[in-house]
KEPA-262815 format. One record per atom (N, C-alpha, C): residue in three letters; x, y, z; residue number from 1; atom name. Coordinates in Angstrom, 2 decimals. Layout:
N
+-----+---------+---------+---------+-----+----+
!   r !      c1 !      c2 !      c3 !   k !  a !
+-----+---------+---------+---------+-----+----+
! ALA !       X !       Y !       Z ! NUM ! CA !
...
+-----+---------+---------+---------+-----+----+
***
This chain:
113
+-----+---------+---------+---------+-----+----+
!   r !      c1 !      c2 !      c3 !   k !  a !
+-----+---------+---------+---------+-----+----+
! MET !   22.15 !   -7.49 !  -15.45 !   1 !  N !
! MET !   20.76 !   -7.12 !  -15.69 !   1 ! CA !
! MET !   19.86 !   -8.19 !  -15.09 !   1 !  C !
! ALA !   18.96 !   -7.77 !  -14.24 !   2 !  N !
! ALA !   17.99 !   -8.69 !  -13.64 !   2 ! CA !
! ALA !   16.82 !   -8.88 !  -14.59 !   2 !  C !
! GLN !   16.16 !   -9.98 !  -14.44 !   3 !  N !
! GLN !   14.97 !  -10.29 !  -15.23 !   3 ! CA !
! GLN !   13.80 !  -10.50 !  -14.28 !   3 !  C !
! TYR !   12.63 !  -10.13 !  -14.73 !   4 !  N !
! TYR !   11.44 !  -10.49 !  -13.96 !   4 ! CA !
! TYR !   10.82 !  -11.70 !  -14.62 !   4 !  C !
! ARG !    9.99 !  -12.37 !  -13.85 !   5 !  N !
! ARG !    9.21 !  -13.48 !  -14.42 !   5 ! CA !
! ARG !    7.75 !  -13.17 !  -14.15 !   5 !  C !
! GLU !    6.93 !  -13.50 !  -15.12 !   6 !  N !
! GLU !    5.50 !  -13.29 !  -14.95 !   6 ! CA !
! GLU !    4.91 !  -14.45 !  -14.16 !   6 !  C !
! ILE !    4.08 !  -14.13 !  -13.20 !   7 !  N !
! ILE !    3.35 !  -15.17 !  -12.49 !   7 ! CA !
! ILE !    1.86 !  -14.98 !  -12.78 !   7 !  C !
! ASP !    1.18 !  -16.09 !  -12.99 !   8 !  N !
! ASP !   -0.24 !  -16.01 !  -13.34 !   8 ! CA !
! ASP !   -1.09 !  -17.08 !  -12.67 !   8 !  C !
! THR !   -0.50 !  -17.78 !  -11.70 !   9 !  N !
! THR !   -1.29 !  -18.76 !  -10.95 !   9 ! CA !
! THR !   -1.11 !  -18.51 !   -9.46 !   9 !  C !
! LEU !   -2.08 !  -18.93 !   -8.69 !  10 !  N !
! LEU !   -1.98 !  -18.80 !   -7.24 !  10 ! CA !
! LEU !   -0.84 !  -19.64 !   -6.70 !  10 !  C !
! GLU !   -0.57 !  -20.78 !   -7.32 !  11 !  N !
! GLU !    0.55 !  -21.62 !   -6.90 !  11 ! CA !
! GLU !    1.87 !  -20.87 !   -7.05 !  11 !  C !
! GLN !    2.05 !  -20.20 !   -8.19 !  12 !  N !
! GLN !    3.28 !  -19.42 !   -8.39 !  12 ! CA !
! GLN !    3.38 !  -18.29 !   -7.38 !  12 !  C !
! TRP !    2.25 !  -17.62 !   -7.10 !  13 !  N !
! TRP !    2.26 !  -16.55 !   -6.11 !  13 ! CA !
! TRP !    2.64 !  -17.10 !   -4.74 !  13 !  C !
! ASN !    2.00 !  -18.17 !   -4.33 !  14 !  N !
! ASN !    2.29 !  -18.73 !   -3.00 !  14 ! CA !
! ASN !    3.76 !  -19.12 !   -2.87 !  14 !  C !
! GLU !    4.32 !  -19.66 !   -3.93 !  15 !  N !
! GLU !    5.74 !  -20.03 !   -3.92 !  15 ! CA !
! GLU !    6.63 !  -18.78 !   -3.80 !  15 !  C !
! ALA !    6.31 !  -17.73 !   -4.56 !  16 !  N !
! ALA !    7.10 !  -16.49 !   -4.50 !  16 ! CA !
! ALA !    6.96 !  -15.83 !   -3.13 !  16 !  C !
! PHE !    5.74 !  -15.79 !   -2.61 !  17 !  N !
! PHE !    5.50 !  -15.16 !   -1.30 !  17 ! CA !
! PHE !    6.24 !  -15.92 !   -0.21 !  17 !  C !
! GLU !    6.18 !  -17.23 !   -0.23 !  18 !  N !
! GLU !    6.90 !  -18.05 !    0.74 !  18 ! CA !
! GLU !    8.41 !  -17.85 !    0.59 !  18 !  C !
! GLY !    8.86 !  -17.72 !   -0.65 !  19 !  N !
! GLY !   10.29 !  -17.51 !   -0.92 !  19 ! CA !
! GLY !   10.83 !  -16.20 !   -0.38 !  19 !  C !
! SER !    9.91 !  -15.25 !   -0.09 !  20 !  N !
! SER !   10.37 !  -13.96 !    0.45 !  20 ! CA !
! SER !   10.97 !  -14.11 !    1.84 !  20 !  C !
! LYS !   10.84 !  -15.29 !    2.43 !  21 !  N !
! LYS !   11.52 !  -15.56 !    3.71 !  21 ! CA !
! LYS !   13.03 !  -15.68 !    3.50 !  21 !  C !
! ASN !   13.43 !  -16.07 !    2.28 !  22 !  N !
! ASN !   14.84 !  -16.31 !    1.97 !  22 ! CA !
! ASN !   15.48 !  -15.25 !    1.10 !  22 !  C !
! GLN !   14.67 !  -14.55 !    0.30 !  23 !  N !
! GLN !   15.21 !  -13.50 !   -0.56 !  23 ! CA !
! GLN !   14.12 !  -12.46 !   -0.78 !  23 !  C !
! PRO !   14.53 !  -11.20 !   -0.93 !  24 !  N !
! PRO !   13.54 !  -10.14 !   -1.15 !  24 ! CA !
! PRO !   12.71 !  -10.41 !   -2.41 !  24 !  C !
! LEU !   11.47 !   -9.98 !   -2.36 !  25 !  N !
! LEU !   10.53 !  -10.16 !   -3.47 !  25 ! CA !
! LEU !   10.04 !   -8.79 !   -3.90 !  25 !  C !
! VAL !   10.15 !   -8.51 !   -5.21 !  26 !  N !
! VAL !    9.66 !   -7.26 !   -5.77 !  26 ! CA !
! VAL !    8.56 !   -7.62 !   -6.77 !  26 !  C !
! ILE !    7.37 !   -7.11 !   -6.53 !  27 !  N !
! ILE !    6.20 !   -7.42 !   -7.35 !  27 ! CA !
! ILE !    5.80 !   -6.16 !   -8.12 !  27 !  C !
! PHE !    5.66 !   -6.31 !   -9.42 !  28 !  N !
! PHE !    5.14 !   -5.22 !  -10.25 !  28 ! CA !
! PHE !    3.77 !   -5.64 !  -10.75 !  28 !  C !
! LYS !    2.74 !   -4.92 !  -10.33 !  29 !  N !
! LYS !    1.37 !   -5.19 !  -10.78 !  29 ! CA !
! LYS !    1.11 !   -4.26 !  -11.97 !  29 !  C !
! HIS !    0.78 !   -4.86 !  -13.10 !  30 !  N !
! HIS !    0.73 !   -4.14 !  -14.38 !  30 ! CA !
! HIS !   -0.62 !   -4.32 !  -15.05 !  30 !  C !
! SER !   -1.18 !   -3.21 !  -15.48 !  31 !  N !
! SER !   -2.40 !   -3.25 !  -16.30 !  31 ! CA !
! SER !   -2.01 !   -3.06 !  -17.75 !  31 !  C !
! THR !   -2.32 !   -4.05 !  -18.57 !  32 !  N !
! THR !   -1.92 !   -4.03 !  -19.98 !  32 ! CA !
! THR !   -2.75 !   -3.06 !  -20.82 !  32 !  C !
! THR !   -3.76 !   -2.44 !  -20.22 !  33 !  N !
! THR !   -4.60 !   -1.51 !  -20.97 !  33 ! CA !
! THR !   -4.43 !   -0.06 !  -20.54 !  33 !  C !
! CYS !   -3.53 !    0.20 !  -19.63 !  34 !  N !
! CYS !   -3.41 !    1.53 !  -19.03 !  34 ! CA !
! CYS !   -2.11 !    2.22 !  -19.45 !  34 !  C !
! PRO !   -2.19 !    3.43 !  -19.99 !  35 !  N !
! PRO !   -0.97 !    4.15 !  -20.39 !  35 ! CA !
! PRO !   -0.08 !    4.51 !  -19.20 !  35 !  C !
! VAL !   -0.64 !    4.78 !  -18.04 !  36 !  N !
! VAL !    0.17 !    5.06 !  -16.85 !  36 ! CA !
! VAL !    0.98 !    3.81 !  -16.49 !  36 !  C !
! SER !    0.33 !    2.65 !  -16.60 !  37 !  N !
! SER !    1.01 !    1.40 !  -16.31 !  37 ! CA !
! SER !    2.10 !    1.11 !  -17.34 !  37 !  C !
! ALA !    1.85 !    1.46 !  -18.58 !  38 !  N !
! ALA !    2.87 !    1.27 !  -19.63 !  38 ! CA !
! ALA !    4.12 !    2.09 !  -19.30 !  38 !  C !
! ASN !    3.92 !    3.31 !  -18.83 !  39 !  N !
! ASN !    5.05 !    4.15 !  -18.43 !  39 ! CA !
! ASN !    5.77 !    3.55 !  -17.23 !  39 !  C !
! ALA !    5.03 !    3.08 !  -16.24 !  40 !  N !
! ALA !    5.63 !    2.48 !  -15.05 !  40 ! CA !
! ALA !    6.40 !    1.21 !  -15.42 !  40 !  C !
! HIS !    5.87 !    0.44 !  -16.35 !  41 !  N !
! HIS !    6.56 !   -0.77 !  -16.81 !  41 ! CA !
! HIS !    7.91 !   -0.41 !  -17.43 !  41 !  C !
! ARG !    7.92 !    0.65 !  -18.22 !  42 !  N !
! ARG !    9.16 !    1.13 !  -18.84 !  42 ! CA !
! ARG !   10.17 !    1.53 !  -17.76 !  42 !  C !
! GLU !    9.72 !    2.25 !  -16.75 !  43 !  N !
! GLU !   10.60 !    2.68 !  -15.65 !  43 ! CA !
! GLU !   11.13 !    1.46 !  -14.88 !  43 !  C !
! PHE !   10.28 !    0.50 !  -14.60 !  44 !  N !
! PHE !   10.68 !   -0.73 !  -13.91 !  44 ! CA !
! PHE !   11.71 !   -1.49 !  -14.74 !  44 !  C !
! SER !   11.48 !   -1.60 !  -16.03 !  45 !  N !
! SER !   12.43 !   -2.29 !  -16.92 !  45 ! CA !
! SER !   13.77 !   -1.57 !  -16.97 !  45 !  C !
! GLU !   13.75 !   -0.23 !  -16.97 !  46 !  N !
! GLU !   15.00 !    0.54 !  -16.95 !  46 ! CA !
! GLU !   15.75 !    0.30 !  -15.64 !  46 !  C !
! TYR !   15.02 !    0.23 !  -14.54 !  47 !  N !
! TYR !   15.68 !   -0.08 !  -13.26 !  47 ! CA !
! TYR !   16.36 !   -1.45 !  -13.33 !  47 !  C !
! LEU !   15.67 !   -2.43 !  -13.85 !  48 !  N !
! LEU !   16.23 !   -3.79 !  -13.94 !  48 ! CA !
! LEU !   17.42 !   -3.86 !  -14.89 !  48 !  C !
! ALA !   17.45 !   -3.00 !  -15.89 !  49 !  N !
! ALA !   18.52 !   -3.02 !  -16.88 !  49 ! CA !
! ALA !   19.83 !   -2.46 !  -16.34 !  49 !  C !
! GLU !   19.77 !   -1.71 !  -15.27 !  50 !  N !
! GLU !   20.99 !   -1.11 !  -14.73 !  50 ! CA !
! GLU !   21.56 !   -1.98 !  -13.62 !  50 !  C !
! LYS !   21.60 !   -1.50 !  -12.40 !  51 !  N !
! LYS !   22.19 !   -2.27 !  -11.29 !  51 ! CA !
! LYS !   21.13 !   -2.46 !  -10.21 !  51 !  C !
! PRO !   20.18 !   -3.36 !  -10.44 !  52 !  N !
! PRO !   19.11 !   -3.57 !   -9.46 !  52 ! CA !
! PRO !   19.61 !   -4.31 !   -8.22 !  52 !  C !
! LEU !   18.80 !   -4.28 !   -7.21 !  53 !  N !
! LEU !   19.06 !   -5.04 !   -5.99 !  53 ! CA !
! LEU !   19.36 !   -6.49 !   -6.36 !  53 !  C !
! GLU !   20.52 !   -6.97 !   -5.92 !  54 !  N !
! GLU !   20.91 !   -8.34 !   -6.25 !  54 ! CA !
! GLU !   20.17 !   -9.34 !   -5.37 !  54 !  C !
! ASN !   20.08 !  -10.54 !   -5.86 !  55 !  N !
! ASN !   19.48 !  -11.66 !   -5.13 !  55 ! CA !
! ASN !   18.02 !  -11.43 !   -4.77 !  55 !  C !
! ALA !   17.35 !  -10.57 !   -5.50 !  56 !  N !
! ALA !   15.91 !  -10.38 !   -5.30 !  56 ! CA !
! ALA !   15.17 !  -11.17 !   -6.36 !  56 !  C !
! ASP !   13.95 !  -11.56 !   -6.03 !  57 !  N !
! ASP !   13.06 !  -12.23 !   -6.97 !  57 ! CA !
! ASP !   12.12 !  -11.16 !   -7.51 !  57 !  C !
! TYR !   12.17 !  -10.92 !   -8.81 !  58 !  N !
! TYR !   11.34 !   -9.91 !   -9.46 !  58 ! CA !
! TYR !   10.22 !  -10.60 !  -10.23 !  58 !  C !
! VAL !    8.97 !  -10.24 !   -9.90 !  59 !  N !
! VAL !    7.82 !  -10.84 !  -10.58 !  59 ! CA !
! VAL !    6.89 !   -9.77 !  -11.11 !  59 !  C !
! LEU !    6.20 !  -10.12 !  -12.18 !  60 !  N !
! LEU !    5.21 !   -9.25 !  -12.80 !  60 ! CA !
! LEU !    3.88 !   -9.98 !  -12.78 !  60 !  C !
! VAL !    2.84 !   -9.25 !  -12.42 !  61 !  N !
! VAL !    1.48 !   -9.79 !  -12.45 !  61 ! CA !
! VAL !    0.64 !   -8.87 !  -13.32 !  61 !  C !
! LYS !    0.05 !   -9.42 !  -14.36 !  62 !  N !
! LYS !   -0.89 !   -8.66 !  -15.19 !  62 ! CA !
! LYS !   -2.24 !   -8.71 !  -14.51 !  62 !  C !
! VAL !   -2.68 !   -7.56 !  -14.01 !  63 !  N !
! VAL !   -3.83 !   -7.52 !  -13.12 !  63 ! CA !
! VAL !   -5.16 !   -7.87 !  -13.78 !  63 !  C !
! ILE !   -5.30 !   -7.62 !  -15.04 !  64 !  N !
! ILE !   -6.56 !   -7.96 !  -15.72 !  64 ! CA !
! ILE !   -6.57 !   -9.45 !  -16.04 !  64 !  C !
! GLU !   -5.49 !   -9.92 !  -16.62 !  65 !  N !
! GLU !   -5.41 !  -11.32 !  -17.03 !  65 ! CA !
! GLU !   -5.28 !  -12.29 !  -15.85 !  65 !  C !
! SER !   -4.73 !  -11.82 !  -14.75 !  66 !  N !
! SER !   -4.49 !  -12.68 !  -13.58 !  66 ! CA !
! SER !   -5.12 !  -12.07 !  -12.33 !  66 !  C !
! ARG !   -6.38 !  -11.71 !  -12.44 !  67 !  N !
! ARG !   -7.10 !  -11.06 !  -11.34 !  67 ! CA !
! ARG !   -7.05 !  -11.84 !  -10.03 !  67 !  C !
! PRO !   -7.24 !  -13.18 !  -10.02 !  68 !  N !
! PRO !   -7.17 !  -13.91 !   -8.74 !  68 ! CA !
! PRO !   -5.81 !  -13.77 !   -8.06 !  68 !  C !
! VAL !   -4.74 !  -13.75 !   -8.84 !  69 !  N !
! VAL !   -3.40 !  -13.59 !   -8.27 !  69 ! CA !
! VAL !   -3.26 !  -12.19 !   -7.70 !  69 !  C !
! SER !   -3.68 !  -11.19 !   -8.44 !  70 !  N !
! SER !   -3.61 !   -9.80 !   -7.98 !  70 ! CA !
! SER !   -4.39 !   -9.63 !   -6.68 !  70 !  C !
! ASN !   -5.59 !  -10.20 !   -6.62 !  71 !  N !
! ASN !   -6.41 !  -10.09 !   -5.41 !  71 ! CA !
! ASN !   -5.75 !  -10.79 !   -4.22 !  71 !  C !
! GLN !   -5.12 !  -11.93 !   -4.47 !  72 !  N !
! GLN !   -4.46 !  -12.66 !   -3.38 !  72 ! CA !
! GLN !   -3.26 !  -11.89 !   -2.86 !  72 !  C !
! ILE !   -2.53 !  -11.23 !   -3.75 !  73 !  N !
! ILE !   -1.41 !  -10.40 !   -3.33 !  73 ! CA !
! ILE !   -1.91 !   -9.30 !   -2.39 !  73 !  C !
! ALA !   -3.00 !   -8.65 !   -2.79 !  74 !  N !
! ALA !   -3.57 !   -7.59 !   -1.94 !  74 ! CA !
! ALA !   -3.95 !   -8.14 !   -0.57 !  74 !  C !
! GLU !   -4.56 !   -9.31 !   -0.56 !  75 !  N !
! GLU !   -4.97 !   -9.91 !    0.72 !  75 ! CA !
! GLU !   -3.77 !  -10.32 !    1.57 !  75 !  C !
! ASP !   -2.79 !  -10.99 !    0.95 !  76 !  N !
! ASP !   -1.65 !  -11.51 !    1.71 !  76 ! CA !
! ASP !   -0.74 !  -10.40 !    2.24 !  76 !  C !
! THR !   -0.66 !   -9.29 !    1.52 !  77 !  N !
! THR !    0.24 !   -8.20 !    1.92 !  77 ! CA !
! THR !   -0.48 !   -7.08 !    2.67 !  77 !  C !
! ALA !   -1.81 !   -7.15 !    2.71 !  78 !  N !
! ALA !   -2.63 !   -6.10 !    3.32 !  78 ! CA !
! ALA !   -2.39 !   -4.74 !    2.66 !  78 !  C !
! VAL !   -2.17 !   -4.78 !    1.34 !  79 !  N !
! VAL !   -1.97 !   -3.55 !    0.57 !  79 ! CA !
! VAL !   -3.12 !   -3.45 !   -0.43 !  79 !  C !
! THR !   -3.90 !   -2.40 !   -0.32 !  80 !  N !
! THR !   -5.01 !   -2.18 !   -1.23 !  80 ! CA !
! THR !   -4.51 !   -2.17 !   -2.66 !  80 !  C !
! HIS !   -5.22 !   -2.87 !   -3.53 !  81 !  N !
! HIS !   -4.81 !   -2.98 !   -4.93 !  81 ! CA !
! HIS !   -4.81 !   -1.62 !   -5.62 !  81 !  C !
! ALA !   -3.79 !   -1.44 !   -6.42 !  82 !  N !
! ALA !   -3.70 !   -0.32 !   -7.37 !  82 ! CA !
! ALA !   -2.92 !   -0.85 !   -8.56 !  82 !  C !
! SER !   -3.07 !   -0.21 !   -9.68 !  83 !  N !
! SER !   -2.19 !   -0.56 !  -10.80 !  83 ! CA !
! SER !   -2.00 !    0.70 !  -11.64 !  83 !  C !
! PRO !   -0.76 !    0.90 !  -12.00 !  84 !  N !
! PRO !    0.40 !    0.08 !  -11.69 !  84 ! CA !
! PRO !    0.79 !    0.22 !  -10.22 !  84 !  C !
! GLN !    1.48 !   -0.80 !   -9.74 !  85 !  N !
! GLN !    1.89 !   -0.81 !   -8.33 !  85 ! CA !
! GLN !    3.14 !   -1.66 !   -8.19 !  85 !  C !
! ILE !    4.03 !   -1.23 !   -7.30 !  86 !  N !
! ILE !    5.20 !   -2.03 !   -6.94 !  86 ! CA !
! ILE !    5.13 !   -2.30 !   -5.44 !  86 !  C !
! LEU !    5.42 !   -3.54 !   -5.08 !  87 !  N !
! LEU !    5.51 !   -3.92 !   -3.67 !  87 ! CA !
! LEU !    6.86 !   -4.57 !   -3.44 !  87 !  C !
! PHE !    7.47 !   -4.24 !   -2.31 !  88 !  N !
! PHE !    8.72 !   -4.85 !   -1.89 !  88 ! CA !
! PHE !    8.40 !   -5.64 !   -0.63 !  88 !  C !
! VAL !    8.65 !   -6.95 !   -0.66 !  89 !  N !
! VAL !    8.26 !   -7.85 !    0.42 !  89 ! CA !
! VAL !    9.49 !   -8.62 !    0.91 !  89 !  C !
! GLN !    9.64 !   -8.67 !    2.22 !  90 !  N !
! GLN !   10.67 !   -9.51 !    2.84 !  90 ! CA !
! GLN !   10.02 !  -10.24 !    4.01 !  90 !  C !
! ASN !   10.37 !  -11.52 !    4.15 !  91 !  N !
! ASN !    9.82 !  -12.32 !    5.25 !  91 ! CA !
! ASN !    8.30 !  -12.27 !    5.30 !  91 !  C !
! LYS !    7.68 !  -12.28 !    4.11 !  92 !  N !
! LYS !    6.23 !  -12.26 !    3.96 !  92 ! CA !
! LYS !    5.58 !  -11.01 !    4.55 !  92 !  C !
! GLU !    6.36 !   -9.92 !    4.63 !  93 !  N !
! GLU !    5.87 !   -8.64 !    5.13 !  93 ! CA !
! GLU !    6.13 !   -7.56 !    4.10 !  93 !  C !
! LYS !    5.14 !   -6.69 !    3.90 !  94 !  N !
! LYS !    5.33 !   -5.56 !    2.99 !  94 ! CA !
! LYS !    6.29 !   -4.57 !    3.65 !  94 !  C !
! VAL !    7.35 !   -4.24 !    2.92 !  95 !  N !
! VAL !    8.34 !   -3.28 !    3.40 !  95 ! CA !
! VAL !    8.05 !   -1.91 !    2.78 !  95 !  C !
! TRP !    7.65 !   -1.91 !    1.52 !  96 !  N !
! TRP !    7.44 !   -0.65 !    0.79 !  96 ! CA !
! TRP !    6.50 !   -0.91 !   -0.37 !  96 !  C !
! THR !    5.74 !    0.11 !   -0.71 !  97 !  N !
! THR !    4.90 !    0.05 !   -1.90 !  97 ! CA !
! THR !    4.71 !    1.46 !   -2.45 !  97 !  C !
! THR !    4.51 !    1.51 !   -3.74 !  98 !  N !
! THR !    4.15 !    2.77 !   -4.38 !  98 ! CA !
! THR !    3.35 !    2.45 !   -5.64 !  98 !  C !
! SER !    2.75 !    3.46 !   -6.20 !  99 !  N !
! SER !    1.91 !    3.21 !   -7.38 !  99 ! CA !
! SER !    1.89 !    4.42 !   -8.32 !  99 !  C !
! HIS !    1.31 !    4.19 !   -9.45 ! 100 !  N !
! HIS !    1.06 !    5.19 !  -10.48 ! 100 ! CA !
! HIS !    2.31 !    5.96 !  -10.88 ! 100 !  C !
! TRP !    2.22 !    7.30 !  -10.91 ! 101 !  N !
! TRP !    3.33 !    8.11 !  -11.43 ! 101 ! CA !
! TRP !    4.54 !    8.12 !  -10.51 ! 101 !  C !
! ALA !    4.40 !    7.60 !   -9.28 ! 102 !  N !
! ALA !    5.55 !    7.53 !   -8.36 ! 102 ! CA !
! ALA !    6.49 !    6.40 !   -8.72 ! 102 !  C !
! ILE !    6.09 !    5.56 !   -9.66 ! 103 !  N !
! ILE !    6.96 !    4.46 !  -10.09 ! 103 ! CA !
! ILE !    7.92 !    5.00 !  -11.14 ! 103 !  C !
! THR !    9.11 !    5.34 !  -10.67 ! 104 !  N !
! THR !   10.18 !    5.80 !  -11.56 ! 104 ! CA !
! THR !   11.44 !    5.01 !  -11.24 ! 104 !  C !
! LYS !   12.32 !    4.94 !  -12.20 ! 105 !  N !
! LYS !   13.60 !    4.26 !  -11.98 ! 105 ! CA !
! LYS !   14.32 !    4.86 !  -10.78 ! 105 !  C !
! GLU !   14.30 !    6.18 !  -10.66 ! 106 !  N !
! GLU !   15.00 !    6.85 !   -9.57 ! 106 ! CA !
! GLU !   14.37 !    6.51 !   -8.21 ! 106 !  C !
! HIS !   13.05 !    6.48 !   -8.15 ! 107 !  N !
! HIS !   12.37 !    6.18 !   -6.90 ! 107 ! CA !
! HIS !   12.63 !    4.74 !   -6.49 ! 107 !  C !
! ILE !   12.55 !    3.82 !   -7.43 ! 108 !  N !
! ILE !   12.82 !    2.41 !   -7.13 ! 108 ! CA !
! ILE !   14.25 !    2.26 !   -6.63 ! 108 !  C !
! SER !   15.20 !    2.89 !   -7.31 ! 109 !  N !
! SER !   16.61 !    2.82 !   -6.89 ! 109 ! CA !
! SER !   16.82 !    3.38 !   -5.50 ! 109 !  C !
! ALA !   16.16 !    4.50 !   -5.21 ! 110 !  N !
! ALA !   16.33 !    5.13 !   -3.90 ! 110 ! CA !
! ALA !   15.88 !    4.22 !   -2.76 ! 110 !  C !
! VAL !   14.87 !    3.40 !   -3.02 ! 111 !  N !
! VAL !   14.34 !    2.53 !   -1.98 ! 111 ! CA !
! VAL !   15.07 !    1.19 !   -1.92 ! 111 !  C !
! LEU !   15.32 !    0.60 !   -3.07 ! 112 !  N !
! LEU !   15.84 !   -0.77 !   -3.10 ! 112 ! CA !
! LEU !   17.36 !   -0.87 !   -3.05 ! 112 !  C !
! ASP !   18.05 !    0.14 !   -3.53 ! 113 !  N !
! ASP !   19.51 !    0.04 !   -3.62 ! 113 ! CA !
! ASP !   20.22 !    0.56 !   -2.39 ! 113 !  C !
+-----+---------+---------+---------+-----+----+
***
């Protein structure tokens, strides 16, 4: 079972983004006030509980509480912000992203596994 770690500082984001040169980075942008995001969080957690992509760095960003981090992710990846949203980054490049109701365990597995 993989675990995600919450990042809430620009320093943590910069470290994770730079680290995507060495290992895949999966970012889950989560709104703690949104029921759609709560459902997506559940789906993301179910994906992690099974057989997720190995050797990936999984991070969670709470978009309301960590707005500067969320905005920097959007700028660095050239992906317009949405929440909930998942981004898959390798070598500091966005490989895949999806948002809202498209965030399901099955969809994540189909792309990452």
